N, CA, C, O and CB atoms as a CASP TS submission, in Angstrom:
PFRMAT TS
TARGET T0000
AUTHOR 0000-0000-0000
METHOD Language model
MODEL 1
PARENT N/A
ATOM      1  N   MET     1      18.522  28.478  56.067  1.00  0.00           N
ATOM      2  CA  MET     1      18.425  27.133  55.716  1.00  0.00           C
ATOM      3  C   MET     1      19.777  27.378  56.289  1.00  0.00           C
ATOM      4  O   MET     1      20.457  28.301  55.838  1.00  0.00           O
ATOM      5  CB  MET     1      18.038  26.481  54.161  1.00  0.00           C
ATOM      6  N   HIS     2      20.339  26.404  57.522  1.00  0.00           N
ATOM      7  CA  HIS     2      21.684  25.859  57.978  1.00  0.00           C
ATOM      8  C   HIS     2      21.950  24.678  57.670  1.00  0.00           C
ATOM      9  O   HIS     2      21.117  23.783  57.810  1.00  0.00           O
ATOM     10  CB  HIS     2      21.892  25.876  59.246  1.00  0.00           C
ATOM     11  N   ASP     3      23.315  24.445  57.134  1.00  0.00           N
ATOM     12  CA  ASP     3      23.990  22.872  56.876  1.00  0.00           C
ATOM     13  C   ASP     3      23.739  22.189  57.974  1.00  0.00           C
ATOM     14  O   ASP     3      23.715  22.877  58.995  1.00  0.00           O
ATOM     15  CB  ASP     3      25.618  22.742  56.635  1.00  0.00           C
ATOM     16  N   ALA     4      23.527  20.955  58.111  1.00  0.00           N
ATOM     17  CA  ALA     4      24.379  20.082  59.622  1.00  0.00           C
ATOM     18  C   ALA     4      25.501  20.076  59.532  1.00  0.00           C
ATOM     19  O   ALA     4      26.353  19.893  58.662  1.00  0.00           O
ATOM     20  CB  ALA     4      24.205  18.556  59.962  1.00  0.00           C
ATOM     21  N   PRO     5      25.425  20.360  60.807  1.00  0.00           N
ATOM     22  CA  PRO     5      26.921  20.277  61.472  1.00  0.00           C
ATOM     23  C   PRO     5      27.690  19.324  61.387  1.00  0.00           C
ATOM     24  O   PRO     5      27.255  18.415  62.092  1.00  0.00           O
ATOM     25  CB  PRO     5      26.982  20.371  62.690  1.00  0.00           C
ATOM     26  N   ALA     6      28.909  18.962  60.733  1.00  0.00           N
ATOM     27  CA  ALA     6      29.994  17.908  60.052  1.00  0.00           C
ATOM     28  C   ALA     6      30.620  17.732  61.904  1.00  0.00           C
ATOM     29  O   ALA     6      31.329  18.462  62.597  1.00  0.00           O
ATOM     30  CB  ALA     6      31.481  18.824  58.390  1.00  0.00           C
ATOM     31  N   TRP     7      29.958  16.454  62.159  1.00  0.00           N
ATOM     32  CA  TRP     7      29.844  16.047  63.399  1.00  0.00           C
ATOM     33  C   TRP     7      31.452  15.201  62.813  1.00  0.00           C
ATOM     34  O   TRP     7      31.690  14.787  61.678  1.00  0.00           O
ATOM     35  CB  TRP     7      28.158  15.149  63.983  1.00  0.00           C
ATOM     36  N   ARG     8      32.084  15.171  63.679  1.00  0.00           N
ATOM     37  CA  ARG     8      33.509  14.021  63.625  1.00  0.00           C
ATOM     38  C   ARG     8      33.507  13.332  65.030  1.00  0.00           C
ATOM     39  O   ARG     8      33.078  13.764  66.101  1.00  0.00           O
ATOM     40  CB  ARG     8      35.284  14.908  63.409  1.00  0.00           C
ATOM     41  N   LYS     9      34.084  12.179  64.738  1.00  0.00           N
ATOM     42  CA  LYS     9      34.768  11.114  66.189  1.00  0.00           C
ATOM     43  C   LYS     9      36.081  11.299  65.739  1.00  0.00           C
ATOM     44  O   LYS     9      36.413  11.595  64.591  1.00  0.00           O
ATOM     45  CB  LYS     9      34.325   9.120  66.370  1.00  0.00           C
ATOM     46  N   SER    10      36.919  11.080  66.852  1.00  0.00           N
ATOM     47  CA  SER    10      38.120  10.662  67.426  1.00  0.00           C
ATOM     48  C   SER    10      38.980   9.627  66.573  1.00  0.00           C
ATOM     49  O   SER    10      38.318   8.875  65.857  1.00  0.00           O
ATOM     50  CB  SER    10      37.782  10.099  68.726  1.00  0.00           C
ATOM     51  N   SER    11      40.297   9.492  66.551  1.00  0.00           N
ATOM     52  CA  SER    11      40.776   8.649  65.360  1.00  0.00           C
ATOM     53  C   SER    11      41.048   7.831  66.322  1.00  0.00           C
ATOM     54  O   SER    11      41.104   6.641  66.009  1.00  0.00           O
ATOM     55  CB  SER    11      41.941   9.071  64.258  1.00  0.00           C
ATOM     56  N   TYR    12      41.274   8.172  67.634  1.00  0.00           N
ATOM     57  CA  TYR    12      41.725   7.166  69.026  1.00  0.00           C
ATOM     58  C   TYR    12      40.095   6.227  69.000  1.00  0.00           C
ATOM     59  O   TYR    12      40.008   5.386  69.894  1.00  0.00           O
ATOM     60  CB  TYR    12      42.086   8.419  71.034  1.00  0.00           C
ATOM     61  N   SER    13      39.204   6.315  68.306  1.00  0.00           N
ATOM     62  CA  SER    13      38.271   5.641  68.988  1.00  0.00           C
ATOM     63  C   SER    13      37.608   4.244  67.610  1.00  0.00           C
ATOM     64  O   SER    13      37.156   4.185  66.467  1.00  0.00           O
ATOM     65  CB  SER    13      37.003   7.027  69.619  1.00  0.00           C
ATOM     66  N   THR    14      37.974   3.386  68.744  1.00  0.00           N
ATOM     67  CA  THR    14      37.217   1.991  67.755  1.00  0.00           C
ATOM     68  C   THR    14      35.724   1.199  68.531  1.00  0.00           C
ATOM     69  O   THR    14      35.270   1.216  69.675  1.00  0.00           O
ATOM     70  CB  THR    14      38.682   0.424  67.637  1.00  0.00           C
ATOM     71  N   GLU    15      35.360   0.639  67.425  1.00  0.00           N
ATOM     72  CA  GLU    15      34.172   0.017  67.571  1.00  0.00           C
ATOM     73  C   GLU    15      34.258  -1.247  69.128  1.00  0.00           C
ATOM     74  O   GLU    15      33.296  -1.584  69.819  1.00  0.00           O
ATOM     75  CB  GLU    15      33.908  -0.739  65.905  1.00  0.00           C
ATOM     76  N   GLN    16      35.590  -1.662  69.276  1.00  0.00           N
ATOM     77  CA  GLN    16      36.291  -2.089  70.191  1.00  0.00           C
ATOM     78  C   GLN    16      35.766  -1.560  71.879  1.00  0.00           C
ATOM     79  O   GLN    16      35.426  -2.297  72.805  1.00  0.00           O
ATOM     80  CB  GLN    16      37.675  -1.647  69.712  1.00  0.00           C
ATOM     81  N   GLU    17      35.835  -0.282  71.863  1.00  0.00           N
ATOM     82  CA  GLU    17      35.761   0.383  72.589  1.00  0.00           C
ATOM     83  C   GLU    17      34.262   0.306  73.649  1.00  0.00           C
ATOM     84  O   GLU    17      34.044   1.164  74.505  1.00  0.00           O
ATOM     85  CB  GLU    17      36.086   1.391  71.846  1.00  0.00           C
ATOM     86  N   PHE    18      33.426  -0.757  73.417  1.00  0.00           N
ATOM     87  CA  PHE    18      31.801  -0.726  73.657  1.00  0.00           C
ATOM     88  C   PHE    18      30.969   0.691  72.678  1.00  0.00           C
ATOM     89  O   PHE    18      29.785   0.956  72.884  1.00  0.00           O
ATOM     90  CB  PHE    18      31.544  -0.432  75.648  1.00  0.00           C
ATOM     91  N   GLY    19      31.729   1.392  71.751  1.00  0.00           N
ATOM     92  CA  GLY    19      31.189   2.748  71.362  1.00  0.00           C
ATOM     93  C   GLY    19      31.090   3.779  72.386  1.00  0.00           C
ATOM     94  O   GLY    19      30.230   4.636  72.589  1.00  0.00           O
ATOM     95  N   THR    20      31.867   3.573  72.812  1.00  0.00           N
ATOM     96  CA  THR    20      31.916   4.930  73.858  1.00  0.00           C
ATOM     97  C   THR    20      32.633   6.204  73.471  1.00  0.00           C
ATOM     98  O   THR    20      33.740   6.460  73.945  1.00  0.00           O
ATOM     99  CB  THR    20      32.638   4.565  75.192  1.00  0.00           C
ATOM    100  N   CYS    21      32.130   6.862  72.771  1.00  0.00           N
ATOM    101  CA  CYS    21      32.853   8.078  71.991  1.00  0.00           C
ATOM    102  C   CYS    21      32.118   9.159  72.109  1.00  0.00           C
ATOM    103  O   CYS    21      30.928   9.233  72.416  1.00  0.00           O
ATOM    104  CB  CYS    21      33.085   7.900  70.508  1.00  0.00           C
ATOM    105  N   VAL    22      33.015  10.166  71.805  1.00  0.00           N
ATOM    106  CA  VAL    22      32.132  11.846  71.898  1.00  0.00           C
ATOM    107  C   VAL    22      32.656  11.681  70.348  1.00  0.00           C
ATOM    108  O   VAL    22      33.568  10.970  69.925  1.00  0.00           O
ATOM    109  CB  VAL    22      32.854  13.659  73.217  1.00  0.00           C
ATOM    110  N   GLU    23      31.669  12.683  69.556  1.00  0.00           N
ATOM    111  CA  GLU    23      31.903  13.894  68.352  1.00  0.00           C
ATOM    112  C   GLU    23      31.699  14.821  68.499  1.00  0.00           C
ATOM    113  O   GLU    23      30.656  15.141  69.070  1.00  0.00           O
ATOM    114  CB  GLU    23      31.393  13.958  67.317  1.00  0.00           C
ATOM    115  N   VAL    24      32.765  15.908  67.972  1.00  0.00           N
ATOM    116  CA  VAL    24      32.686  17.269  67.862  1.00  0.00           C
ATOM    117  C   VAL    24      32.181  17.654  67.210  1.00  0.00           C
ATOM    118  O   VAL    24      31.592  16.707  66.688  1.00  0.00           O
ATOM    119  CB  VAL    24      33.406  17.833  67.768  1.00  0.00           C
ATOM    120  N   ALA    25      31.818  18.786  66.595  1.00  0.00           N
ATOM    121  CA  ALA    25      31.464  19.478  65.461  1.00  0.00           C
ATOM    122  C   ALA    25      31.955  21.408  65.882  1.00  0.00           C
ATOM    123  O   ALA    25      32.197  21.883  66.992  1.00  0.00           O
ATOM    124  CB  ALA    25      29.552  19.065  65.185  1.00  0.00           C
ATOM    125  N   GLU    26      31.950  22.007  64.717  1.00  0.00           N
ATOM    126  CA  GLU    26      31.793  23.648  65.044  1.00  0.00           C
ATOM    127  C   GLU    26      30.734  23.734  64.339  1.00  0.00           C
ATOM    128  O   GLU    26      30.360  23.427  63.208  1.00  0.00           O
ATOM    129  CB  GLU    26      32.965  24.799  64.606  1.00  0.00           C
ATOM    130  N   LEU    27      30.131  24.469  65.728  1.00  0.00           N
ATOM    131  CA  LEU    27      28.513  24.919  65.793  1.00  0.00           C
ATOM    132  C   LEU    27      28.980  26.824  65.239  1.00  0.00           C
ATOM    133  O   LEU    27      28.905  27.440  66.302  1.00  0.00           O
ATOM    134  CB  LEU    27      27.558  24.650  68.049  1.00  0.00           C
ATOM    135  N   GLY    28      29.150  27.258  64.761  1.00  0.00           N
ATOM    136  CA  GLY    28      29.263  28.883  63.882  1.00  0.00           C
ATOM    137  C   GLY    28      30.776  29.171  64.844  1.00  0.00           C
ATOM    138  O   GLY    28      31.911  28.772  64.583  1.00  0.00           O
ATOM    139  N   ASP    29      30.272  30.058  66.094  1.00  0.00           N
ATOM    140  CA  ASP    29      31.754  30.576  66.918  1.00  0.00           C
ATOM    141  C   ASP    29      32.168  29.760  67.967  1.00  0.00           C
ATOM    142  O   ASP    29      33.172  29.910  68.663  1.00  0.00           O
ATOM    143  CB  ASP    29      31.664  32.019  67.648  1.00  0.00           C
ATOM    144  N   ARG    30      30.972  28.524  68.057  1.00  0.00           N
ATOM    145  CA  ARG    30      31.356  27.361  69.548  1.00  0.00           C
ATOM    146  C   ARG    30      31.495  26.074  69.094  1.00  0.00           C
ATOM    147  O   ARG    30      31.212  25.988  67.899  1.00  0.00           O
ATOM    148  CB  ARG    30      30.073  27.172  70.833  1.00  0.00           C
ATOM    149  N   MET    31      31.753  25.275  69.492  1.00  0.00           N
ATOM    150  CA  MET    31      32.290  23.480  69.655  1.00  0.00           C
ATOM    151  C   MET    31      31.635  23.126  70.110  1.00  0.00           C
ATOM    152  O   MET    31      31.457  23.458  71.281  1.00  0.00           O
ATOM    153  CB  MET    31      33.391  22.856  70.297  1.00  0.00           C
ATOM    154  N   GLY    32      30.580  21.918  69.283  1.00  0.00           N
ATOM    155  CA  GLY    32      29.653  21.068  70.106  1.00  0.00           C
ATOM    156  C   GLY    32      30.414  20.116  70.702  1.00  0.00           C
ATOM    157  O   GLY    32      31.630  20.035  70.528  1.00  0.00           O
ATOM    158  N   VAL    33      29.545  19.121  71.651  1.00  0.00           N
ATOM    159  CA  VAL    33      30.247  17.875  71.855  1.00  0.00           C
ATOM    160  C   VAL    33      29.086  17.150  72.174  1.00  0.00           C
ATOM    161  O   VAL    33      28.379  17.544  73.102  1.00  0.00           O
ATOM    162  CB  VAL    33      31.420  17.828  72.940  1.00  0.00           C
ATOM    163  N   ARG    34      28.744  15.984  71.432  1.00  0.00           N
ATOM    164  CA  ARG    34      27.578  14.743  71.506  1.00  0.00           C
ATOM    165  C   ARG    34      28.325  13.905  72.024  1.00  0.00           C
ATOM    166  O   ARG    34      29.549  13.871  71.892  1.00  0.00           O
ATOM    167  CB  ARG    34      26.851  14.107  70.158  1.00  0.00           C
ATOM    168  N   ASP    35      27.235  12.692  73.052  1.00  0.00           N
ATOM    169  CA  ASP    35      27.501  11.420  72.625  1.00  0.00           C
ATOM    170  C   ASP    35      27.552  10.740  71.276  1.00  0.00           C
ATOM    171  O   ASP    35      26.554  11.079  70.639  1.00  0.00           O
ATOM    172  CB  ASP    35      26.795  10.869  73.181  1.00  0.00           C
ATOM    173  N   SER    36      28.564   9.652  70.373  1.00  0.00           N
ATOM    174  CA  SER    36      28.515   9.198  69.636  1.00  0.00           C
ATOM    175  C   SER    36      27.013   8.125  69.193  1.00  0.00           C
ATOM    176  O   SER    36      26.283   8.068  68.203  1.00  0.00           O
ATOM    177  CB  SER    36      29.644   8.887  69.825  1.00  0.00           C
ATOM    178  N   LYS    37      27.087   7.229  70.796  1.00  0.00           N
ATOM    179  CA  LYS    37      25.807   6.441  70.383  1.00  0.00           C
ATOM    180  C   LYS    37      24.290   7.138  70.607  1.00  0.00           C
ATOM    181  O   LYS    37      23.262   6.630  71.054  1.00  0.00           O
ATOM    182  CB  LYS    37      25.835   5.085  71.245  1.00  0.00           C
ATOM    183  N   ASN    38      24.557   8.504  70.119  1.00  0.00           N
ATOM    184  CA  ASN    38      22.541   9.079  70.968  1.00  0.00           C
ATOM    185  C   ASN    38      22.896  10.504  69.726  1.00  0.00           C
ATOM    186  O   ASN    38      22.927  11.620  70.244  1.00  0.00           O
ATOM    187  CB  ASN    38      22.324   9.918  73.914  1.00  0.00           C
ATOM    188  N   PRO    39      23.170  10.424  68.030  1.00  0.00           N
ATOM    189  CA  PRO    39      23.286  11.192  67.679  1.00  0.00           C
ATOM    190  C   PRO    39      22.534  12.192  67.427  1.00  0.00           C
ATOM    191  O   PRO    39      22.931  13.271  66.989  1.00  0.00           O
ATOM    192  CB  PRO    39      23.666  10.917  67.211  1.00  0.00           C
ATOM    193  N   GLY    40      20.994  11.794  67.781  1.00  0.00           N
ATOM    194  CA  GLY    40      19.825  12.476  67.424  1.00  0.00           C
ATOM    195  C   GLY    40      19.665  13.244  69.123  1.00  0.00           C
ATOM    196  O   GLY    40      18.942  14.238  69.061  1.00  0.00           O
ATOM    197  N   GLY    41      19.981  13.074  69.974  1.00  0.00           N
ATOM    198  CA  GLY    41      20.000  13.617  71.433  1.00  0.00           C
ATOM    199  C   GLY    41      20.681  14.760  71.890  1.00  0.00           C
ATOM    200  O   GLY    41      21.649  15.076  71.198  1.00  0.00           O
ATOM    201  N   PRO    42      20.464  15.387  72.758  1.00  0.00           N
ATOM    202  CA  PRO    42      21.326  16.360  72.995  1.00  0.00           C
ATOM    203  C   PRO    42      22.747  16.462  73.178  1.00  0.00           C
ATOM    204  O   PRO    42      23.565  15.564  73.376  1.00  0.00           O
ATOM    205  CB  PRO    42      20.958  16.753  73.784  1.00  0.00           C
ATOM    206  N   HIS    43      22.976  18.267  73.035  1.00  0.00           N
ATOM    207  CA  HIS    43      24.761  18.086  72.709  1.00  0.00           C
ATOM    208  C   HIS    43      25.284  19.283  74.143  1.00  0.00           C
ATOM    209  O   HIS    43      24.448  19.850  74.846  1.00  0.00           O
ATOM    210  CB  HIS    43      25.415  18.928  70.448  1.00  0.00           C
ATOM    211  N   LEU    44      26.634  19.434  74.295  1.00  0.00           N
ATOM    212  CA  LEU    44      26.938  20.509  75.135  1.00  0.00           C
ATOM    213  C   LEU    44      27.597  21.364  73.891  1.00  0.00           C
ATOM    214  O   LEU    44      28.032  20.742  72.922  1.00  0.00           O
ATOM    215  CB  LEU    44      27.953  20.114  76.546  1.00  0.00           C
ATOM    216  N   SER    45      27.669  22.940  73.937  1.00  0.00           N
ATOM    217  CA  SER    45      28.345  23.485  74.323  1.00  0.00           C
ATOM    218  C   SER    45      29.238  24.485  74.139  1.00  0.00           C
ATOM    219  O   SER    45      28.881  25.649  74.322  1.00  0.00           O
ATOM    220  CB  SER    45      28.529  22.981  74.531  1.00  0.00           C
ATOM    221  N   PHE    46      30.076  24.284  73.887  1.00  0.00           N
ATOM    222  CA  PHE    46      31.675  25.652  74.052  1.00  0.00           C
ATOM    223  C   PHE    46      31.925  26.677  73.556  1.00  0.00           C
ATOM    224  O   PHE    46      31.735  26.793  72.345  1.00  0.00           O
ATOM    225  CB  PHE    46      32.943  25.388  73.658  1.00  0.00           C
ATOM    226  N   SER    47      32.399  27.695  74.265  1.00  0.00           N
ATOM    227  CA  SER    47      32.992  28.255  72.973  1.00  0.00           C
ATOM    228  C   SER    47      34.356  28.042  73.156  1.00  0.00           C
ATOM    229  O   SER    47      35.020  27.583  74.086  1.00  0.00           O
ATOM    230  CB  SER    47      32.692  29.778  72.658  1.00  0.00           C
ATOM    231  N   ARG    48      34.651  28.534  71.919  1.00  0.00           N
ATOM    232  CA  ARG    48      35.874  27.849  70.956  1.00  0.00           C
ATOM    233  C   ARG    48      36.893  28.295  72.003  1.00  0.00           C
ATOM    234  O   ARG    48      37.856  27.529  71.949  1.00  0.00           O
ATOM    235  CB  ARG    48      36.186  28.537  69.119  1.00  0.00           C
ATOM    236  N   GLU    49      37.082  29.403  73.100  1.00  0.00           N
ATOM    237  CA  GLU    49      38.562  29.322  74.065  1.00  0.00           C
ATOM    238  C   GLU    49      38.293  28.405  74.932  1.00  0.00           C
ATOM    239  O   GLU    49      39.269  27.758  75.312  1.00  0.00           O
ATOM    240  CB  GLU    49      39.074  30.671  74.949  1.00  0.00           C
ATOM    241  N   ALA    50      37.033  28.071  75.478  1.00  0.00           N
ATOM    242  CA  ALA    50      37.398  26.945  76.890  1.00  0.00           C
ATOM    243  C   ALA    50      37.468  25.930  76.151  1.00  0.00           C
ATOM    244  O   ALA    50      38.062  25.076  76.808  1.00  0.00           O
ATOM    245  CB  ALA    50      36.247  26.640  78.261  1.00  0.00           C
ATOM    246  N   TRP    51      37.097  25.377  74.770  1.00  0.00           N
ATOM    247  CA  TRP    51      37.166  24.009  74.159  1.00  0.00           C
ATOM    248  C   TRP    51      38.962  24.263  73.362  1.00  0.00           C
ATOM    249  O   TRP    51      39.566  23.230  73.073  1.00  0.00           O
ATOM    250  CB  TRP    51      35.509  23.702  72.800  1.00  0.00           C
ATOM    251  N   ALA    52      39.280  24.890  73.232  1.00  0.00           N
ATOM    252  CA  ALA    52      40.904  25.202  73.449  1.00  0.00           C
ATOM    253  C   ALA    52      41.245  25.007  74.172  1.00  0.00           C
ATOM    254  O   ALA    52      42.127  24.170  73.978  1.00  0.00           O
ATOM    255  CB  ALA    52      41.485  26.126  73.427  1.00  0.00           C
ATOM    256  N   ALA    53      41.106  25.368  75.625  1.00  0.00           N
ATOM    257  CA  ALA    53      42.176  25.152  76.672  1.00  0.00           C
ATOM    258  C   ALA    53      41.673  23.740  77.305  1.00  0.00           C
ATOM    259  O   ALA    53      42.537  23.242  78.027  1.00  0.00           O
ATOM    260  CB  ALA    53      42.274  26.495  77.870  1.00  0.00           C
ATOM    261  N   PHE    54      40.377  22.916  77.192  1.00  0.00           N
ATOM    262  CA  PHE    54      40.356  21.802  77.498  1.00  0.00           C
ATOM    263  C   PHE    54      41.391  21.479  76.871  1.00  0.00           C
ATOM    264  O   PHE    54      42.525  21.320  77.323  1.00  0.00           O
ATOM    265  CB  PHE    54      39.322  21.166  77.334  1.00  0.00           C
ATOM    266  N   VAL    55      40.932  21.350  75.563  1.00  0.00           N
ATOM    267  CA  VAL    55      42.111  20.085  74.508  1.00  0.00           C
ATOM    268  C   VAL    55      43.572  20.215  74.879  1.00  0.00           C
ATOM    269  O   VAL    55      44.412  19.317  74.939  1.00  0.00           O
ATOM    270  CB  VAL    55      42.184  20.449  72.542  1.00  0.00           C
ATOM    271  N   GLY    56      43.709  21.508  75.117  1.00  0.00           N
ATOM    272  CA  GLY    56      45.483  21.421  75.946  1.00  0.00           C
ATOM    273  C   GLY    56      45.425  21.072  76.934  1.00  0.00           C
ATOM    274  O   GLY    56      46.452  20.623  77.443  1.00  0.00           O
ATOM    275  N   SER    57      44.257  21.107  77.649  1.00  0.00           N
ATOM    276  CA  SER    57      45.252  20.109  79.326  1.00  0.00           C
ATOM    277  C   SER    57      45.157  18.859  79.056  1.00  0.00           C
ATOM    278  O   SER    57      45.990  18.187  79.665  1.00  0.00           O
ATOM    279  CB  SER    57      44.489  20.153  81.206  1.00  0.00           C
ATOM    280  N   ILE    58      44.382  18.206  78.294  1.00  0.00           N
ATOM    281  CA  ILE    58      44.987  16.854  78.278  1.00  0.00           C
ATOM    282  C   ILE    58      45.565  16.710  77.299  1.00  0.00           C
ATOM    283  O   ILE    58      46.424  15.828  77.297  1.00  0.00           O
ATOM    284  CB  ILE    58      44.247  15.824  78.393  1.00  0.00           C
ATOM    285  N   GLY    59      45.377  17.386  76.248  1.00  0.00           N
ATOM    286  CA  GLY    59      46.475  17.138  75.183  1.00  0.00           C
ATOM    287  C   GLY    59      48.140  16.152  75.473  1.00  0.00           C
ATOM    288  O   GLY    59      48.642  15.301  74.739  1.00  0.00           O
ATOM    289  N   SER    60      48.672  16.721  76.877  1.00  0.00           N
ATOM    290  CA  SER    60      49.867  16.964  77.288  1.00  0.00           C
ATOM    291  C   SER    60      49.762  15.442  78.265  1.00  0.00           C
ATOM    292  O   SER    60      50.876  14.948  78.441  1.00  0.00           O
ATOM    293  CB  SER    60      50.101  18.630  78.039  1.00  0.00           C
ATOM    294  N   ARG    61      48.951  14.892  78.713  1.00  0.00           N
ATOM    295  CA  ARG    61      48.796  13.966  79.554  1.00  0.00           C
ATOM    296  C   ARG    61      48.657  12.403  78.811  1.00  0.00           C
ATOM    297  O   ARG    61      48.079  12.240  77.736  1.00  0.00           O
ATOM    298  CB  ARG    61      47.616  14.420  80.368  1.00  0.00           C
ATOM    299  N   PRO    62      49.146  11.569  79.408  1.00  0.00           N
ATOM    300  CA  PRO    62      49.611   9.716  78.400  1.00  0.00           C
ATOM    301  C   PRO    62      47.985   9.281  79.013  1.00  0.00           C
ATOM    302  O   PRO    62      47.232   9.609  79.929  1.00  0.00           O
ATOM    303  CB  PRO    62      51.671   8.109  79.368  1.00  0.00           C
ATOM    304  N   ILE    63      48.016   8.506  78.067  1.00  0.00           N
ATOM    305  CA  ILE    63      46.767   7.662  77.654  1.00  0.00           C
ATOM    306  C   ILE    63      47.090   6.795  78.867  1.00  0.00           C
ATOM    307  O   ILE    63      46.384   5.824  79.138  1.00  0.00           O
ATOM    308  CB  ILE    63      46.687   6.844  75.973  1.00  0.00           C
TER
END
């Protein structure tokens, strides 16, 4: 039996943002991304390398 992924939401998210947020989780050697409003729904899966490149590319942009 596998443990359930530990999904986490960004600390930048608040309930006042109309609930529009994504959650991420480590899925073995991959990273999962899902809609926080639909936790039972589908999720996207990325290699750790692709996820690191994505996060690195948005981390330096102003909000």
